[in-house]
C-alpha positions in Angstrom: -6.0 9.6 11.0 -5.3 6.1 12.0 -6.4 3.4 9.5 -8.4 0.6 10.8 -6.6 -2.6 10.8 -8.5 -5.2 8.9 -6.5 -8.4 9.3 -3.1 -9.3 10.9 -0.9 -12.3 10.2 2.1 -12.6 12.7 5.0 -14.8 11.2 8.3 -15.6 12.8 10.2 -13.1 10.8 7.6 -10.6 9.6 4.1 -9.3 10.3 1.5 -8.7 7.6 -1.0 -5.9 8.4 -3.9 -5.2 6.1 -5.6 -1.7 6.7 -8.5 -0.2 4.9 -6.2 1.5 2.4 -2.7 0.0 2.9 -0.9 -3.3 3.0 2.2 -3.3 5.4 4.7 -6.1 5.5 7.1 -5.3 8.4 10.2 -7.3 9.3 10.9 -8.1 13.0 14.7 -7.9 13.4 18.1 -7.7 11.8 19.7 -5.1 9.3 17.0 -5.2 6.8 14.5 -4.1 9.7 16.8 -1.1 10.4 17.0 -0.1 6.7 13.1 -0.6 6.5 12.6 1.8 9.6 14.8 4.4 7.9 13.1 4.3 4.4 9.6 4.3 6.0 10.5 7.3 8.2 11.4 9.4 5.2 8.7 9.7 2.6 11.1 11.3 0.1 13.4 8.3 0.3 10.4 5.9 0.1 9.2 7.6 -3.1 12.5 8.0 -4.8 14.3 4.9 -3.8 11.3 2.6 -3.3 11.8 0.7 -6.6 15.2 -0.2 -5.7 14.3 -1.1 -2.0 11.5 -3.3 -2.8 13.8 -6.0 -3.9 15.7 -6.0 -0.6 13.0 -4.9 1.9 9.2 -4.8 1.8 7.4 -1.5 1.8 4.0 -0.3 2.5 1.7 -0.5 -0.5 -1.3 1.5 -1.0 -4.3 -0.8 -2.2 -5.2 1.6 -4.8 -1.8 0.9 -6.5 -2.4 -3.0 -6.6 -3.5 -4.4 -9.9 -4.2 -8.1 -8.7 -3.9 -10.4 -5.8 -3.6 -14.2 -6.2 -2.4 -17.2 -4.4 0.3 -19.1 -6.4 0.6 -22.9 -6.7 2.9 -23.0 -3.4 0.3 -21.3 -1.5 2.3 -17.9 -1.4 0.4 -14.6 -1.9 1.6 -12.8 -5.1 0.7 -9.0 -5.4 0.9 -7.4 -8.8 1.7 -3.7 -9.0 2.1 -2.0 -12.3 5.6 -0.5 -13.0 6.9 -2.5 -9.7 8.3 -5.9 -9.2 5.6 -8.3 -8.0 5.8 -9.0 -4.3 5.6 -12.4 -3.0 4.6 -13.0 0.6 5.5 -16.4 1.9 2.4 -17.4 3.9 0.7 -20.7 4.5 -2.0 -21.5 1.7 -5.0 -20.7 4.2 -3.5 -17.4 5.3 -2.7 -16.4 1.6 -6.4 -17.2 0.8 -7.9 -15.2 3.6 -5.6 -12.2 2.9 -6.3 -12.2 -0.9 -10.1 -12.5 -0.2 -9.9 -9.5 2.0 -7.6 -7.6 -0.3 -9.9 -8.3 -3.2 -12.8 -6.8 -1.2 -10.9 -3.6 -0.2 -9.0 -3.0 -3.4 -11.9 -1.9 -5.5 -13.1 0.4 -2.5 -9.6 2.1 -2.4 -9.5 2.5 -6.3 -13.2 4.2 -5.9 -12.2 6.3 -3.2 -9.0 7.6 -5.0 -11.1 8.3 -8.2 -13.7 10.2 -6.0 -11.0 12.3 -4.4 -9.5 13.1 -7.9 -12.7 14.0 -9.4 -13.5 16.2 -6.4 -9.9 18.0 -6.8 -10.6 18.5 -10.4 -13.9 20.1 -9.7 -12.3 22.4 -7.3 -9.7 23.4 -9.8 -12.3 24.3 -12.3 -14.4 26.6 -9.9 -14.1 30.3 -10.7 -12.0 32.1 -8.2 -13.2 35.4 -6.6 -11.4 38.5 -7.9 -9.0 40.1 -5.5 -10.2 43.2 -4.0 -8.6 46.3 -5.1 -7.4 49.0 -2.7 -9.3 52.3 -2.8 
């Protein structure tokens, strides 16, 4: 399923894409871009080495994982994620404000969706399972 693109900000060295459930920051060129492509192509690498790589290259972030989004005094977007280093995206102040506003609308929806999915899975696990049929 392809996520709907909500907002895109195209800068000279990177592109910021806000989807309904995910924020992507993609580099446009260079060695870091190649490293980013490799990490994002392999989910196991992304999960196990994501904390290390987040200081070198930006990775996609699920909105449900974001604690808060704010614009700092220099106009940059600051994204706070528990147990990870904060992400600072160097945008113009008006771009940061617009992106922060959209993210603050979508983050509660993503968290609600996650909670509903978790509850549904828990309810499915609690349902009685039919007894296997015994051979004659």
